[in-house]
ZADO-1210 file (C-alpha; in nm, 4 decimals, padded with zeros to 6 digits):
<atoms>
<atom x="00.6925" y="-01.4234" z="-00.7678" code="MET" pos="1"/>
<atom x="00.6966" y="-01.5141" z="-00.4005" code="ALA" pos="2"/>
<atom x="00.7964" y="-01.8624" z="-00.3049" code="TYR" pos="3"/>
<atom x="00.8999" y="-02.0280" z="00.0203" code="VAL" pos="4"/>
<atom x="01.1085" y="-02.3389" z="00.0668" code="ARG" pos="5"/>
<atom x="00.9778" y="-02.5612" z="00.3425" code="ILE" pos="6"/>
<atom x="01.2504" y="-02.7115" z="00.5579" code="GLU" pos="7"/>
<atom x="01.2217" y="-03.0763" z="00.6557" code="SER" pos="8"/>
<atom x="01.1340" y="-03.0179" z="01.0242" code="GLU" pos="9"/>
<atom x="00.9477" y="-02.6890" z="00.9777" code="GLU" pos="10"/>
<atom x="00.5770" y="-02.6794" z="01.0627" code="PRO" pos="11"/>
<atom x="00.3487" y="-02.5923" z="00.7721" code="LEU" pos="12"/>
<atom x="00.1878" y="-02.3036" z="00.9635" code="GLU" pos="13"/>
<atom x="00.5260" y="-02.1330" z="01.0014" code="LYS" pos="14"/>
<atom x="00.5950" y="-02.1672" z="00.6278" code="ALA" pos="15"/>
<atom x="00.2527" y="-02.0240" z="00.5434" code="ILE" pos="16"/>
<atom x="00.3196" y="-01.7290" z="00.7753" code="LYS" pos="17"/>
<atom x="00.6543" y="-01.6637" z="00.6022" code="ARG" pos="18"/>
<atom x="00.4823" y="-01.6827" z="00.2637" code="PHE" pos="19"/>
<atom x="00.2146" y="-01.4307" z="00.3671" code="ARG" pos="20"/>
<atom x="00.4787" y="-01.1881" z="00.4921" code="ARG" pos="21"/>
<atom x="00.6746" y="-01.2221" z="00.1698" code="LYS" pos="22"/>
<atom x="00.3638" y="-01.1619" z="-00.0436" code="VAL" pos="23"/>
<atom x="00.2769" y="-00.8554" z="00.1654" code="GLU" pos="24"/>
<atom x="00.6306" y="-00.7194" z="00.1388" code="LYS" pos="25"/>
<atom x="00.6401" y="-00.7607" z="-00.2389" code="GLU" pos="26"/>
<atom x="00.2988" y="-00.5915" z="-00.2730" code="GLY" pos="27"/>
<atom x="00.1412" y="-00.8693" z="-00.4788" code="ILE" pos="28"/>
<atom x="-00.2065" y="-00.8364" z="-00.3259" code="ILE" pos="29"/>
<atom x="-00.1983" y="-00.4563" z="-00.3565" code="ARG" pos="30"/>
<atom x="-00.0977" y="-00.4841" z="-00.7224" code="GLU" pos="31"/>
<atom x="-00.3728" y="-00.7380" z="-00.7899" code="TYR" pos="32"/>
<atom x="-00.6383" y="-00.5124" z="-00.6403" code="ARG" pos="33"/>
<atom x="-00.5076" y="-00.2132" z="-00.8354" code="ARG" pos="34"/>
<atom x="-00.5255" y="-00.4039" z="-01.1641" code="ARG" pos="35"/>
<atom x="-00.8562" y="-00.5754" z="-01.0922" code="GLU" pos="36"/>
<atom x="-01.0508" y="-00.3003" z="-01.2713" code="HIS" pos="37"/>
<atom x="-00.9392" y="-00.0626" z="-01.5416" code="PHE" pos="38"/>
<atom x="-00.9117" y="00.2989" z="-01.4334" code="THR" pos="39"/>
<atom x="-00.9003" y="00.5690" z="-01.6960" code="LYS" pos="40"/>
<atom x="-00.5835" y="00.7805" z="-01.6977" code="PRO" pos="41"/>
<atom x="-00.7906" y="01.0966" z="-01.6547" code="SER" pos="42"/>
<atom x="-00.9496" y="00.9499" z="-01.3404" code="THR" pos="43"/>
<atom x="-00.6067" y="00.8617" z="-01.2015" code="LEU" pos="44"/>
<atom x="-00.4894" y="01.2163" z="-01.2716" code="LYS" pos="45"/>
<atom x="-00.7976" y="01.3596" z="-01.0984" code="HIS" pos="46"/>
<atom x="-00.7487" y="01.1389" z="-00.7900" code="GLU" pos="47"/>
<atom x="-00.3817" y="01.2322" z="-00.7715" code="LYS" pos="48"/>
<atom x="-00.4694" y="01.6036" z="-00.7865" code="GLU" pos="49"/>
<atom x="-00.7294" y="01.5638" z="-00.5109" code="LYS" pos="50"/>
<atom x="-00.4742" y="01.3834" z="-00.2930" code="ALA" pos="51"/>
<atom x="-00.2247" y="01.6647" z="-00.3500" code="ARG" pos="52"/>
<atom x="-00.4841" y="01.9239" z="-00.2487" code="GLN" pos="53"/>
<atom x="-00.5739" y="01.7306" z="00.0673" code="ARG" pos="54"/>
<atom x="-00.2066" y="01.7073" z="00.1581" code="LYS" pos="55"/>
<atom x="-00.1557" y="02.0816" z="00.1095" code="GLU" pos="56"/>
<atom x="-00.4640" y="02.1624" z="00.3184" code="LEU" pos="57"/>
<atom x="-00.3468" y="01.9343" z="00.5975" code="LYS" pos="58"/>
<atom x="-00.0030" y="02.0961" z="00.5946" code="LYS" pos="59"/>
<atom x="-00.1573" y="02.4431" z="00.5987" code="LYS" pos="60"/>
<atom x="-00.3828" y="02.3601" z="00.8948" code="LEU" pos="61"/>
<atom x="-00.0917" y="02.2073" z="01.0843" code="LYS" pos="62"/>
<atom x="00.1149" y="02.5224" z="01.0353" code="ASN" pos="63"/>
<atom x="-00.1762" y="02.7411" z="01.1471" code="GLN" pos="64"/>
<atom x="-00.2191" y="02.5403" z="01.4678" code="ARG" pos="65"/>
<atom x="00.1530" y="02.5518" z="01.5338" code="ARG" pos="66"/>
<atom x="00.1707" y="02.9310" z="01.4826" code="ASN" pos="67"/>
<atom x="-00.1387" y="03.0116" z="01.6888" code="SER" pos="68"/>
<atom x="00.0239" y="02.9156" z="02.0223" code="TYR" pos="69"/>
</atoms>
């Protein structure tokens, strides 16, 4: 859990900015959005496979462009 101690002479805006950075770094918002709705394991597997295929295609195209010069 992210928490920030406010120093006695520190402006509130600065403390809020530090808190936001800490939350972003720990991935709290990302985790919340991921867990907001249930996703079936089969759907996750399908999305992961599609991402792998896109990555392979991108790599293949990059190599083709590099070798064509």
